[in-house]
Structures are given as structure tokens and as C-alpha cells.
C-alpha positions as a Markdown table, in Angstrom:
| # | Residue | x | y | z |
|---|---|---|---|---|
| 1 | Unk | 20.4 | 2.7 | 3.9 |
| 2 | Unk | 19.6 | 0.0 | 1.3 |
| 3 | Unk | 18.7 | -2.5 | 4.0 |
| 4 | Unk | 16.3 | 0.0 | 5.6 |
| 5 | Unk | 14.6 | 0.6 | 2.2 |
| 6 | Unk | 14.3 | -3.1 | 1.6 |
| 7 | Unk | 12.8 | -3.7 | 5.1 |
| 8 | Unk | 10.1 | -1.0 | 4.5 |
| 9 | Unk | 9.3 | -2.2 | 1.0 |
| 10 | Unk | 9.2 | -5.9 | 1.8 |
| 11 | Unk | 8.4 | -6.4 | 5.5 |
| 12 | Unk | 6.8 | -3.3 | 7.0 |
| 13 | Unk | 3.4 | -4.3 | 5.7 |
| 14 | Unk | 3.3 | -7.1 | 8.2 |
| 15 | Unk | 3.7 | -4.7 | 11.1 |
| 16 | Unk | 0.9 | -2.5 | 9.7 |
| 17 | Unk | -1.4 | -5.5 | 9.4 |
| 18 | Unk | -0.6 | -6.6 | 13.0 |
| 19 | Unk | -1.2 | -3.0 | 14.2 |
| 20 | Unk | -4.6 | -2.9 | 12.5 |
| 21 | Unk | -5.6 | -6.3 | 14.0 |
| 22 | Unk | -4.4 | -5.1 | 17.4 |
| 23 | Unk | -6.4 | -1.8 | 17.0 |
| 24 | Unk | -9.5 | -3.8 | 16.1 |
| 25 | Unk | -9.2 | -5.9 | 19.2 |
| 26 | Unk | -8.7 | -2.9 | 21.4 |
| 27 | Unk | -12.0 | -1.3 | 20.3 |
| 28 | Unk | -14.6 | -2.1 | 22.8 |
| 29 | Unk | -18.4 | -2.5 | 22.4 |
| 30 | Unk | -20.7 | -2.6 | 19.5 |
| 31 | Unk | -18.7 | 0.0 | 17.5 |
| 32 | Unk | -16.2 | -2.7 | 16.6 |
| 33 | Unk | -18.1 | -4.0 | 13.6 |
| 34 | Unk | -18.9 | -0.5 | 12.4 |
| 35 | Unk | -15.1 | 0.4 | 12.4 |
| 36 | Unk | -14.2 | -2.9 | 10.6 |
| 37 | Unk | -16.8 | -2.3 | 7.9 |
| 38 | Unk | -15.8 | 1.4 | 7.4 |
| 39 | Unk | -12.1 | 0.7 | 7.4 |
| 40 | Unk | -12.5 | -2.2 | 4.9 |
| 41 | Unk | -14.7 | -0.1 | 2.6 |
| 42 | Unk | -12.2 | 2.8 | 2.7 |
| 43 | Unk | -9.3 | 0.5 | 1.9 |
| 44 | Unk | -11.2 | -1.0 | -1.1 |
| 45 | Unk | -12.3 | 2.4 | -2.3 |
| 46 | Unk | -8.9 | 3.9 | -2.1 |
| 47 | Unk | -6.9 | 1.0 | -3.5 |
| 48 | Unk | -9.2 | -0.2 | -6.3 |
| 49 | Unk | -11.2 | 2.8 | -7.3 |
| 50 | Unk | -9.1 | 5.9 | -6.8 |
| 51 | Unk | -5.6 | 4.5 | -7.4 |
| 52 | Unk | -6.6 | 2.6 | -10.6 |
| 53 | Unk | -8.5 | 5.5 | -11.9 |
| 54 | Unk | -5.5 | 7.8 | -11.6 |
| 55 | Unk | -3.3 | 5.2 | -13.2 |
| 56 | Unk | -5.6 | 5.0 | -16.2 |
| 57 | Unk | -5.6 | 8.8 | -16.6 |
| 58 | Unk | -1.9 | 9.5 | -16.0 |
| 59 | Unk | 0.7 | 7.1 | -17.2 |
| 60 | Unk | 4.1 | 7.6 | -15.7 |
| 61 | Unk | 7.0 | 5.1 | -16.4 |
| 62 | Unk | 8.9 | 3.5 | -13.6 |
| 63 | Unk | 12.3 | 5.2 | -12.9 |
| 64 | Unk | 14.3 | 2.1 | -13.7 |
| 65 | Unk | 12.8 | 2.0 | -17.2 |
| 66 | Unk | 14.1 | 5.5 | -18.2 |
| 67 | Unk | 17.2 | 5.8 | -15.9 |
| 68 | Unk | 20.1 | 3.6 | -15.0 |
| 69 | Unk | 19.5 | 2.7 | -11.3 |
| 70 | Unk | 20.7 | 0.1 | -8.8 |
| 71 | Unk | 17.4 | -1.8 | -8.4 |
| 72 | Unk | 17.1 | -3.3 | -4.9 |
| 73 | Unk | 13.8 | -5.2 | -5.5 |
| 74 | Unk | 12.4 | -6.8 | -8.6 |
| 75 | Unk | 9.3 | -5.0 | -9.9 |
| 76 | Unk | 7.1 | -5.2 | -13.0 |
| 77 | Unk | 7.3 | -2.6 | -15.7 |
| 78 | Unk | 3.8 | -1.3 | -15.2 |
| 79 | Unk | 3.2 | 2.4 | -14.6 |
| 80 | Unk | 4.4 | 4.2 | -11.6 |
| 81 | Unk | 1.8 | 5.9 | -9.4 |
| 82 | Unk | 2.1 | 9.7 | -9.7 |
């Protein structure tokens, strides 16, 4: 189970990016640029604006800071997303 968790935490992002690139090339016609701009805007909006705003409002410590855990991956001590 640890290996599966490490795989998803470390490497699964590469599969997601490859799937997004493949999806972009499968879209035909002039809508391709529109989908690229809209998806890029939504990623920026959700990651930068919404996520960081919630982190500023609601601080929640990472579990390894308050509990004794077997940490599989190194991570900074900044707040955990609620």
C-alpha cells in the first residue's frame, strides 16, 4: 500500500499531464485554442486564487506535525489544505 501511495503522490502527475496533452491533440477544429485558454485559466484560478485564499483564512497543521506518523515522502511544514 505504501508503494501505491508513493506512486500517486510522486509520479501520477506525469500521467495526468500526458492525458491532458493527448486530450488537447484529439480536439479537432478551431475550438482547440478556446479549450486550451479556458482550461489554463481554470487551473490558474483554482490553484492560485481559490486554494491560496482558503489557506490564508483557515490554517490547519500537517498531520505529521501533531501526530507521530510514518512519513513516506518529505514535505514542508506549511499548512495543510482543509
